[in-house]
N, C-alpha and C positions, 0 to 999 in steps of 0.2 A: 504494500500500500504506500504510494508516494504522496507526500503531503505537499500541496500547492498552496503557498502563502496567500496568493491573490484569490483563491477559490474557496477557502475555508477559514474559520476563525483562527487567529494565532494563539500560541500557547497561553499567553496571559489572559486572553478572553475565555479560553476553555477552562482554565483554573478558576477564574472568577465565577463563571456560570455554574460550575459543579462543586465549588469548594464546600458548600454546606452539606453535600451528599457524601463527601469523603470521610473516611474514618480518621480518628485522631492521628494515627501513624501515617496515613496517606497525606494528611494536611501538612505534617512535618516535612515530608519529602517535597511536596508541591511548593511550600514556602522556601525551602532550601534552593530549589531550582530557580525561582525568581530572584532570590537574593544573590545567587552566584551565576547568573545567566551568562555573563561575559566569559566565565571560566569553565563552561561546560565541557569544552574540548579536552580538558586535562583529566576529567573524571570518567570512571567506568560505572556501570550499574552497581558493581560490588562496592565501589567507593561511596556511592550515594547511600547504600544500605548501611555501611559502616559509620559514615559521618552523621547520619540521622538516627542511628540506633534502631533500625528496623530490619526486617528480613528481606532477602532478595526477592522473595515472592510478593511482598508488599510493594516493592518498587515496580516490578513487572505488572502487577495488577493496576497500579496507578497509571502507567503508560497506556494500558488498554482502555481504561476509563476515559482517558483524554483523547483517544482515537489514534494512538501511535502503536505500531507493531513492536517496537523495541527502542532502547535508549539511543541506538544509532540513528533511528528516524527522528528522535527529538533533537539530536545534534545537527542533523541535516536541516531541520526546520529552523533551528537557532541561527545557523550560518546564513540561511536565506533571509531571515529577518534582518540580520545585521548588514548584509550586502545591499538590501533594499533601503536601508536607513529608516526602518520602521521603529518608532519609539516603543519600548517595552518597559513599563515602570517596575522598578525593583525596590525593595525595602531598604533604601539607603539610610533611613532613620535608625535602623538596627545597628549601624556603625557609628562609633563615637566621632565627634567633630574632628579631633586631631587626626584620627586614622583616615577619615574621609578626605581631609585636606592633603594628607601625605599621598594617598592614592591618586588624587586628582593631579597634584603636582607631578608625580612620576609619569602619569599617562600623558600629560601635556608635554613634558620634557621629551618623552619617547617619540611623540608625534613630530615634534620639531626636529629631533635628531634624524628621523627617517626622511623627512622632507629634504633637509639640507644634504644628506648623504646621497640623495637621488638626483640632485641638480648638478649637471656637468658644467664646470666653469666656462668653457668655451661657448656652450649653448646659451648660458646666462648672459654673457657679454653680447652675443648676437641679438638676443631679445632686447637688451638695452639700446643697442644700435637701431633696431627697428622702431622702438618707442620714440627714439630721438628724431629719426629721419623721416618717419611716415608723414605723408601729406595730411591724412586724417587717421585718428584712432577711434574706432567704434567699439564700445564695450557692450556685451550682450549677456544678460542673465535672467533666468526665470525662477520663480518660487524662492527656494533657499539661496539661490545664486544671485538674486537681484540685489540684496543689500551689499554683497561683496562688490558687484559691478558698480553700484552707486558710490560706495566708499572709494573704490579705485579711481573713478572719475573725479571725485572731489579732490583727491590728492594730485592726480595728473595735471589738472587745470592750473595748479599752482606753478607748475614748471614749464608747461607748453600750452599752445592754443590748439583749436580744431580737435577737441575731444568731445565725443557725444556718447549718450547712453541710449540703448535700444532694447526693447521697445519702450517708447514713452507710455505713461499710464493710459490704459484703454485704447491704445493705438496698435497698429500692426507693424510687422518688421519690414515688409517689402519696400516701403518708402525710404527707410533708413539704409537699406543694403543695395538698392539699385544704383548703378553707376560707380561702384567701387572699382578701383584700378590697382595696378601692381605697386603703386606708391603708397597704398593704404594698408592699414593693419587692423584686423578684427581680433579682439580678445574675447573669447567665448568661455564663460564659466559653466561647468557641467557637473554640479554636485547633486548627489542623490536626494530625493527622488525626482527625476527629471520630467519635464514636460513631454507629452507624447510626440511632439514635432521635433524633438531634439535630433534624432537620427537623420531625418530628412534635412534639417538645417545644416548639420555638419557636411552632408554630401553637397549641398548647394554651395556652401562657402568654399569647400575644397575645389569645386569646379570654377570658382571665380578667380580672376587674376590677382586679387589681394592676398596678402599673407595672413596666416591664421595661427594665433597662440591659443592653445586649449589648456585650461586650468580646471582640475577636478579631482575627485577621489578615485580610488582604484576601480570603481564600477564603470568609469568612463574611459579606462585605459584601452579598450578595444577600438576607440576612435583615434588613438595617438598617431597611427600611420597616415591619417588623412590631414593632419595638421603639420605646419612647419615646425612648431615647437609644442612640447607637451610637458606640463609641470603637475606632479601628483602630490596632493596634500592629504595626509591621513586625518581622519575625523574621529578616531576612537575616543570614547569617553568612559567613565566609570559607571554610567547608568544609561537611562533611556535615550537622551537626546545627544545628537552629534555635537562635537566641539569644532568650531571653525577658527580656533586660535592659530593653527598653523597656516591657514589661508590668509588670515589678517597679517600675520608676520611676513608671509611671502609678499603681500602687497607693499608693506613697509619697506622691505628689502629692494623691491623693484623701483619704487618711486624715489627712494634715496639714491639708488644707483643712477637713475635717470637724471636727477638733479645734479649730481657730480659729473655726469657725462656732458652736461651743457650748463656749467656753473654760471658763466657770464650771462647767458640768455635767461636762465632760471632766476637768478638774483634780480635782474631787471624786471622780469614779470612779477615776481613777488612784491617788489617795491611799488610797481604800478597798481597792483591789486590793493595793497595796503593804503595807498593814497586814496583810492576810490572808496574803500571802507570808511575812511575819515570824512571824505566829502559827502558821502551819502548817509553818514551817521548810522551805518547798518549794525555795527557790533557794539556791545556794551564794553566799557573800559575794563 
């Protein structure tokens, strides 16, 4: 029996729906699974029985009650959920604050380490050159990717002009992408869970004369070959929701690199913007 995440309730929903029907021992195992969801890969069914103080038959019975044929099926289901970016609430309150902070710090640190280890310096310099020399830079992001694209634009416009964000609210993409030339650069953010049109959009952009920088998590890596450059940002967190700290750090690295790439022009633009802030009285002191 293969579990399809998109076609049946995920494990958290199954446990919530049937928790009251479970025996006290089964409830202990169910709670343990949710509390240690990210670590399921390192456990066996025997480990679950030992760590929760129940028999292996109790563990097997719980799996069947939840609609899984074995613990391996549970693991496959868990991997699917994580790869899709589906939030699954775990009992983080069962962990003390200091331990939770420690685990969070270690996970964020590991995400950043993996990101930086995956970036080839020569490719990074080529990306900075493209950001510097492009006639236009168009940033594209949907859903979870939109705030990242918006922030990247806000940073880039401090250092250069002709930077746009697409799509504009309640608008379509076609108007923004029509007429792109080889002197232009599109930065496409592709973080899970992506819009249905994402695959078609990558194909369209790959066929255009513009250059394409794709930034996303591991689930977008299959599109890396269609882009001129691919940067992968790990999103792992200690609980339900993905962490975008590594993506924000990458944006910071890129915009600072660009600023130093064009220091004279960048400083002049920053000064001009600051003067306009004062003349328009836009910002508080």
